[in-house]
C-alpha positions as CSV (number, residue, x, y, z in Angstrom):
1,M,120.2,121.0,26.4
2,H,116.5,121.5,27.3
3,C,114.1,118.5,27.1
4,G,110.5,118.5,25.9
5,A,107.9,116.1,24.7
6,T,105.2,115.9,22.0
7,C,102.4,113.6,21.1
8,G,99.6,113.5,18.5
9,N,97.2,115.4,20.8
10,A,94.0,113.6,19.8
11,A,91.0,113.0,22.0
12,F,92.3,109.4,22.4
13,S,95.7,110.6,23.4
14,I,96.7,111.9,26.8
15,R,94.9,115.2,27.6
16,P,97.1,118.3,27.2
17,E,96.8,119.4,30.8
18,R,97.6,115.9,32.0
19,L,100.6,115.7,29.7
20,A,101.8,119.1,30.9
21,R,101.6,118.2,34.6
22,A,103.4,115.0,34.0
23,L,106.2,116.8,32.1
24,E,106.6,119.5,34.8
25,E,106.6,116.9,37.6
26,R,109.4,115.0,35.8
27,G,111.6,118.1,35.1
28,F,110.9,118.6,31.4
29,E,111.2,122.1,29.9
30,S,108.4,122.1,27.3
31,A,105.3,120.5,25.8
32,W,104.6,120.7,22.0
33,F,101.4,120.3,20.1
34,P,101.1,119.6,16.3
35,E,98.5,120.8,13.9
36,H,96.3,119.6,11.1
37,T,92.9,121.4,10.9
38,H,91.5,118.5,8.8
39,I,92.5,115.9,6.2
40,P,90.6,116.0,2.9
41,A,88.9,112.7,2.2
42,S,90.2,112.7,-1.4
43,R,93.7,111.8,-0.1
44,T,95.3,113.1,-3.2
45,T,98.6,114.1,-1.6
46,P,100.6,111.0,-0.5
47,Y,101.7,110.6,3.0
48,P,105.4,111.8,3.1
49,F,106.6,108.9,5.2
50,G,104.9,106.2,3.0
51,G,102.1,103.8,3.6
52,D,98.6,104.7,4.9
53,L,98.0,108.0,6.6
54,P,97.6,107.4,10.4
55,E,94.3,108.3,12.0
56,I,96.1,110.8,14.2
57,Y,96.4,113.3,11.3
58,W,92.7,114.0,11.2
59,S,92.2,113.6,14.9
60,M,94.4,116.3,16.3
61,M,92.9,118.8,18.7
62,D,93.5,122.5,18.3
63,P,97.1,123.3,19.3
64,F,96.5,126.8,20.7
65,A,93.6,125.7,23.0
66,S,95.9,122.8,24.0
67,C,98.8,125.2,24.7
68,M,96.6,127.3,26.9
69,A,95.2,124.3,28.8
70,A,98.8,123.0,29.3
71,A,100.0,126.4,30.5
72,A,97.1,126.8,32.9
73,A,97.9,123.5,34.5
74,T,101.5,124.3,35.1
75,E,103.8,127.0,36.5
76,R,107.1,126.7,34.7
77,L,106.5,124.5,31.6
78,K,106.9,126.1,28.2
79,V,104.3,125.3,25.6
80,G,104.6,125.4,21.9
81,T,103.3,124.5,18.5
82,G,105.1,121.7,16.8
83,V,104.3,123.0,14.2
84,C,101.6,125.5,13.4
85,L,100.6,125.3,9.7
86,L,100.7,129.1,9.2
87,V,99.2,129.0,5.7
88,E,96.0,127.9,7.3
89,H,95.6,131.0,9.6
90,E,94.7,134.6,9.2
91,P,97.7,136.5,10.6
92,I,96.0,139.4,12.4
93,Y,93.8,137.2,14.5
94,L,96.6,134.6,15.0
95,A,98.9,137.4,16.3
96,K,96.3,138.2,19.0
97,Q,95.8,134.5,19.9
98,I,99.5,134.0,20.4
99,A,100.0,137.3,22.3
100,T,97.2,136.3,24.6
101,I,98.6,132.9,25.3
102,D,102.1,134.3,25.9
103,L,100.7,136.9,28.3
104,L,98.4,134.5,30.2
105,S,101.1,131.9,30.5
106,G,103.7,134.3,31.9
107,G,105.8,134.4,28.7
108,R,106.0,130.6,28.1
109,F,105.0,130.3,24.5
110,L,107.2,128.9,21.7
111,F,105.9,129.4,18.1
112,G,106.9,126.5,15.9
113,V,105.8,127.1,12.3
114,G,105.8,125.2,9.0
115,G,104.4,125.3,5.5
116,G,102.7,121.9,5.4
117,W,102.8,119.0,3.0
118,N,99.2,118.4,2.2
119,A,98.3,120.4,-0.9
120,E,94.5,119.9,-0.8
121,E,94.4,120.7,2.9
122,M,95.9,124.1,2.4
123,A,93.9,124.7,-0.7
124,N,90.8,124.4,1.4
125,H,92.2,127.3,3.4
126,G,92.8,129.3,0.2
127,T,96.6,128.8,-0.2
128,D,98.2,127.5,-3.3
129,F,100.8,124.8,-2.5
130,E,103.5,126.3,-4.8
131,R,103.3,129.6,-3.1
132,R,103.0,128.5,0.5
133,W,106.5,129.5,1.6
134,K,106.0,133.1,0.4
135,V,102.8,133.1,2.4
136,V,104.5,131.8,5.5
137,R,107.2,134.5,5.2
138,E,104.8,137.4,4.9
139,R,102.6,136.2,7.7
140,V,105.5,135.8,10.1
141,L,106.9,139.2,9.2
142,A,103.4,140.8,9.5
143,M,102.8,139.2,13.0
144,K,106.2,140.5,14.2
145,E,105.1,144.0,13.2
146,I,101.9,143.6,15.1
147,W,103.7,142.3,18.2
148,T,106.4,144.9,18.3
149,Q,104.8,148.1,17.0
150,E,102.2,150.3,18.7
151,E,100.8,151.2,15.2
152,A,101.5,148.3,12.9
153,S,101.2,148.2,9.1
154,F,102.3,145.8,6.4
155,S,102.3,145.8,2.7
156,G,102.9,142.5,0.8
157,E,101.6,140.3,-1.9
158,F,99.6,138.1,0.5
159,V,99.3,140.3,3.6
160,S,98.4,143.9,3.6
161,F,96.9,146.3,6.1
162,E,97.1,150.0,7.0
163,K,98.1,151.1,10.5
164,I,96.3,149.1,13.2
165,W,96.2,149.0,17.0
166,Q,96.3,145.6,18.6
167,M,96.6,144.6,22.3
168,P,97.7,142.7,24.2
169,K,101.3,142.5,23.2
170,P,103.3,139.3,24.0
171,L,105.0,139.2,27.4
172,Q,108.2,138.0,25.8
173,S,110.4,140.7,24.2
174,P,110.4,141.4,21.4
175,H,108.0,138.5,20.8
176,P,107.8,134.7,21.3
177,P,110.6,132.9,19.4
178,V,109.6,131.8,15.9
179,L,111.1,128.3,15.1
180,M,110.9,127.0,11.6
181,G,110.1,123.4,10.9
182,G,109.8,121.4,7.7
183,L,113.2,122.2,6.4
184,G,113.6,121.5,2.7
185,P,116.6,122.6,0.5
186,R,115.7,126.3,1.0
187,G,114.4,126.0,4.5
188,L,117.6,127.0,6.3
189,K,117.8,130.2,4.4
190,R,114.3,131.0,5.7
191,V,115.5,130.4,9.2
192,V,118.4,132.8,8.8
193,D,116.2,135.3,7.1
194,Y,113.3,135.7,9.5
195,C,113.2,133.1,12.3
196,D,114.7,132.7,15.7
197,G,115.4,129.0,15.4
198,L,114.7,125.7,13.6
199,I,113.0,122.4,14.3
200,V,114.6,119.3,12.9
201,I,112.9,115.9,12.9
202,D,115.8,113.4,13.2
203,G,115.4,109.7,12.6
204,D,118.9,108.6,11.7
205,G,121.0,108.9,14.8
206,G,122.0,112.5,14.3
207,E,123.2,112.4,10.7
208,N,120.4,114.6,9.5
209,L,121.0,117.1,12.4
210,A,124.7,117.2,11.6
211,R,124.1,118.0,8.0
212,T,121.4,120.6,8.9
213,I,123.6,122.5,11.4
214,E,126.6,122.5,9.0
215,T,124.4,123.9,6.2
216,L,122.8,126.4,8.6
217,R,126.3,127.6,9.6
218,G,127.1,128.4,6.0
219,H,123.9,130.3,5.4
220,A,124.4,132.3,8.6
221,E,128.0,133.2,7.8
222,R,127.0,134.4,4.3
223,A,124.1,136.5,5.8
224,G,126.3,137.9,8.5
225,R,124.2,136.4,11.3
226,D,125.7,134.9,14.5
227,L,124.8,131.2,14.6
228,S,124.4,131.5,18.4
229,T,121.2,133.6,17.8
230,I,119.5,130.6,16.1
231,E,118.1,128.0,18.5
232,T,118.1,124.4,17.4
233,T,115.3,122.0,18.5
234,V,115.4,118.3,17.5
235,F,112.3,116.1,17.5
236,V,113.2,112.5,18.2
237,A,111.0,109.4,17.6
238,A,113.6,106.9,18.9
239,K,113.3,105.5,22.4
240,P,115.2,107.6,25.0
241,D,118.9,106.6,24.6
242,P,121.7,108.3,26.5
243,A,124.2,107.7,23.7
244,L,121.8,109.3,21.2
245,W,121.1,112.3,23.5
246,E,124.8,112.8,23.9
247,R,125.2,112.8,20.2
248,Y,122.6,115.5,19.8
249,R,124.2,117.6,22.5
250,E,127.6,117.3,20.9
251,L,126.1,118.5,17.6
252,G,124.8,121.6,19.2
253,A,121.1,120.9,19.8
254,D,119.6,123.4,22.3
255,R,116.5,121.4,22.8
256,L,115.5,117.7,22.4
257,V,111.8,116.9,22.1
258,Q,110.8,113.3,22.7
259,F,107.9,111.8,20.7
260,V,105.6,109.8,22.9
261,S,102.7,107.5,22.0
262,D,99.5,108.8,20.4
263,R,97.4,106.3,22.3
264,G,97.1,105.5,25.9
265,E,98.1,107.6,28.9
266,E,99.9,104.6,30.5
267,R,102.2,104.2,27.4
268,V,102.9,108.0,27.4
269,L,103.9,108.0,31.0
270,R,106.2,105.0,30.6
271,T,108.1,106.8,27.9
272,L,108.3,110.0,30.0
273,D,109.6,108.1,32.9
274,A,112.4,106.6,30.8
275,A,113.3,110.0,29.3
276,A,113.1,111.7,32.7
277,E,115.9,109.5,34.0
278,L,118.2,111.2,31.4
279,I,117.2,114.8,32.2
280,P,119.6,115.3,35.2
281,R,122.5,114.4,32.9
282,F,121.5,116.3,29.8
283,G,118.8,118.8,30.8
């Protein structure tokens, strides 16, 4: 089971290159950076976890610039988006950004994607909330075409372009892994349909992960897809706990990503030190 870490990635958080170096020094596999381009001041959409929306949501730095900073500061650490709100990006340009990061990092990029929960945020980017998953699907498929074809073309409801040339291509073959987060009732079907893995946020000691993997297994069997081709990443907010980590490994998690504090480098490093003690046993 690989081990990574993520934080809110604001200017008041630990800097991405500092986080990356700390992770690589401690034996972690990956660093993950979240995304919200902005938060509309109307605050019409309620916070999914209840209560007031934390400041971190409108303070996040750009995840792709952060991934590149983290990759440039390390030699082996993988870098990823956890997750990119794909409905807020133009796919042709984003395909080039990701291919460039993957090439310059030596093939270390992990593409976590999601549809998002803030309706007015994505509306500012021109996407209707009710159609967001159709948009995500077409953009993922279009980007895969760009990454894998010398002359790429795509014809869909939301993405359409005639034959194009785009270089560079990603270093990873056929492309960086696409990991789907934000899994609702239909989300696991999307994973089986067009992704290479899934991201699960688990806050109940593994019960959510257990249900998710069992449901995923059923979807994969019905689609004729080998479950071993789908990578499972679990994001964990709880403090590092060997019993909990063992539970995730038994359930089949391929990667555990530890949440760390959004504020204060010292607090971040303390959590990383505690998690690093478990890596020789689980990593």
